[in-house]
N, C-alpha and C positions, 0 to 999 in steps of 0.2 A: 425837219425837226429843229426846234430852237437850239441855239448853242449855249443857252443859259444853264451852266452846270448846276447852279444851286437849285434849280427847279426839279432836278432829279430826286432830291430828298431834303428839302429845306427843313423838314421837321426833325432831322437828325441833330444830335448834340454831341460835342466832343467829349472825351474822357474828362473827368474832373481834374482840377489843378489850377492854382492861381499863383501870381507872383506880385507882391507889393514891393515897389522899388522907389524909395523916396530920398535917395542919397543926393549929395551935391552934384550938380551937372556941369558939363563943360561943352560949350557950343562949338559945333563944327559945321561949316556951311560950304556948299558948292552949287553953282548954277550952271546948267546946260543951256546956253543961250540959243542954240539952234532949235531946241524944242520947247523953250520957255519953261523948263522944269527946274525946280529948286529942291535940293536935298539939305535937310538940317537935322543934325544928330546931337543927342545929349547923352553923356555918360551917366548911366543910372546905377551901376554897381560894378564890381570887379569884372573886367572883360566883357561887359555888356553895354550896348548903346541902344537907345530908342530913337528911331529916325522917322521923320515925316517927309513926304514927297508932295510938292504942290505944283500944279499946272493950271493956270487960270483960276477957276473957282473950285477945282478938284483937289482933294487931299487924300493921300494914302499913307499907311504906316507899316513899319517893319522893325524887327529887332535884329541886332547883330551880336553874336557871341563869338569873340575873337580872342583865343588864348595865346596867340602868337605875339609875344612882347617885343621881339626883335624887329624893329621897323625896317631894318635892311634886308630882312628875309622876304623873298618874293616867291611866286609860284605856289601859293597855298591853295590846296583843294577847297572847294566850297560845297556844302550840302544845304539845299533849300528844303525846309520842312513845312508842309501845308496842313493846317488844322481842318477838322471836319465841319460840316454844315452846322451853323449855330454856335460854333466854337470861337476861340480866340487864340492869338499867337502866344500869349503868356501861358495859357493852359497847355498848349502844345509843347512849349519849352519845358514844362514840368514833366508831363507824362511820357514824352517820346524817349527820354533817357540818353540823349546824344552828348550832353555837355562834358561828362567825365571822359568819354571816349575821345572827344575833340581835343581835350587838354592833353591826353596821352599821345594821340596820333598827329596832333598839330594840323587841324583843318578848321575852317571858319564855318559857322552855322548862321543861316539866315532864316528868320521866322516871319514871313509876310502875314499881315492881317487882312483877312477877306473883307469885302465891302459889306456894309449893313444895308439891307433892303427893307424899308419901312412897310411895304405892302405885305411882306411875309414875316416881319418882326424877327429877322434872323440874318446871320452872316453867311456868305458863300462866295463862290468864284464864278466869273462870267467872261466868256470870249464873245464880244459883240462887234468886233472888227472896227471899233472906233480908233482913231489915231490919237488917243490920249490915255491917261493913266486909269480911266474907268474900265478900260479893256485890260484884263489880266495878262494876256500875252504881251501887249505893249508895255505894261508895267514891269513885268519880269525882264523883258528885253532891255529896257532902260536901266533897270537895277543892275543887271550884269555889266553893262557898259560903265556905270558909275563905280561898281566894285573894282573893276579892272583899273580904273584911273586912280582910285583912292585907297584900295586895300591890297594891291599887288597880287591879285589872285591868278591862278593858273587857268587860263581859258580852255585848256584841254581837259580839265578835271572838275567840271561842274555837274553836280548830281541833284536829283530831286526825289523826295519821298513825300507821302501824304497819307492821312488817315481818313477813311470814309469818303466823303465828297472831295477831300483833299487828295485821295488816291486817284479819283477820276481826273482831277486836275493834273496830277503827275503824268498820267497816261496821255493826256492832251499835249503836254509839253514834249513828251517823247516823240509825238507825231509832228508837231508844229515847230519845235525848236531842236530838231535832231542834229542840226549842225553845231549846236552849242551845248546841249545836255548829253553828258557821257553815258549815264545809266539812270534808271528810275526804279523806285521800290514802292509800289502801291501796297497799302495795308487796308484790308477790309473795304475795298472798293474796286470795281472793274471798269472796263472801257465802256463809255457811253455808246449808244447805237450810232449817233452821228459821227463820233470820233472813229469808230470801227469802220464805217462806210466811206469816210473821206480821208483816212490816214494815208499819207504819201510821204514817208520819211526820206530824207536825203542820205542818211547813213544807217548802217547796221547799228543795232542798239541792244545793250544788255539790260535785261529785265529780271528783277526778283519780286515776286508777288506773294504776299502772306495773307491768308484768309481763314477765318473760322468756319469749320464745316457746318456749324449750327447757327451761323449768323442770321438773326431774325430781322435785321434792318435792311442790309444789302446782301441778299442771299447769294451764295456762290453759284446758284442755278441761274441767276440773272433775273430780268424783269422786262416789261415792255420798253423801258428806257435804257436798260443796261444789258450788255452781253454777259455771258457766264464767266466764271473763273477759268474754265478750260478753254473756252473760245478766245478769251483775252490772251492767255499765254501761248496758245497755238497760233494765233495771229502773228505773234512776234517770232515764234519758232519757224513758221513758214516764210515770213519776210526775211529772216536772217539765214534762210536756207540751211537750217540745222538738219543733219542727216541721221542722227541717232538720238535715242533717249533711254533713260533708265529711271527706276523708282527705288527709293530707300525709305526705311522707317525712321521715325524720330523716337528717341527714348522718352519714357515717362518719368521725367526728372522731378516732377512735383508730386509724384505718387498719388495721383487722383484716379488712376485706372484707365486713363486715356492718353494717347500719344498723337501721332500724325504721320503724314506722308510727304516726302519731298519728290517732286518730279523734275528731273534734269534733262534739258535738251542740249546736246553736245555736237561737236564738229560743225560749228556755225561759221558763216562768213566773217572774215576779219577776227576770227577767234573770240567772238563775243559769246555770251551764254544767256540762256533763259531758264529760270528756276521758278517753280511754283511750290508753295508750302501750304498744305491743308492741315489744320489743327482740329483733331477730333473733339467733339463736345464743347466747342469754343464758340462764343457768341461775338457780338459786334464790339470788339475791344482791341486795344493796342497791346500786344504781348510783351510782358516784362517779367523778369525773374525777381525784381526788387519791389514790385508793388505788393503791399500788404492785402489789398482788396482783390487782386487779380494776378496771383502768381502763376506763371505759365511754364510750359515745357521748354520754350525758347525765349531768348531775349531779342526782340525785334531789332533794337538799335545795334547790338553787336553783330547779328546776322547780316544786317544791311550794310554796315561799314566794311565788314570783312569781304563782302561781295563787291561793293563799290571800288575799293582800293585796288582791285585787280585790273580795272579798265580805265581808259581815257576815251575821248570822243572818237578816236580812230579804231578802238577795239582793245584787245588785250595789251596791257603794258608789258613790254619785253625788257 
């Protein structure tokens, strides 16, 4: 099966949200001569940079939200947030709700922009095993190295989350970059069939997966291209050798008559954890308690960060 993640659901669109940034800019440049890769960043607003990566004729884009003003501070955690199929990094920056948490908790946010595919008239993510930035695994690898050299990040505390097809992307990173990604948080997307069948992680991995029980776009029951919600989290529970599990209910905080279920897998190798959250009567959306259109029983960003911060690439932080 093709490794083109966008083909799983290129008709998907991300949640609404946009960001117009026209402030004065400040150029920052760095070249990686070994790979002929150039990074160029412009400051677009407070704590935010828009960056371009070029390699030969290829160009990629990402945004950095960095609330850590003390340049002498190092070892900052990093959260990668991937938009859904058809979406944009700026939209994801708005609806995912991480920026206020990052300001309070002092971590760096990276919002990569997926590639545009003219034959589908949509954006998405792709692992095509090219040794250049058109391959998203290569792109993220190079970006991590650049962040370490330029933003003083903590290489043991790099996390990935994503919505919809971006969730599928985050699962792929858990498999293919397990030696660099500490934990992942897929939202409204499951493991692709190809990822499920070929996943050979090098390290135990903490996973928190959030999904709407009534998702009409990427069903928690799976499809011919995607494994189900339960198969996805059970894969990681088995890989992590978790020996016990329990379920608990979610409170109906928005008073709509529906709540949800949390499945916890415990006693795992290296004290990692696997958690699945199913939200009743919830469709293909990013859960947020602040959204006027889509007020939820949980706030995904808060849930995800509270989970992430317990773990580094080696397991539970002691």
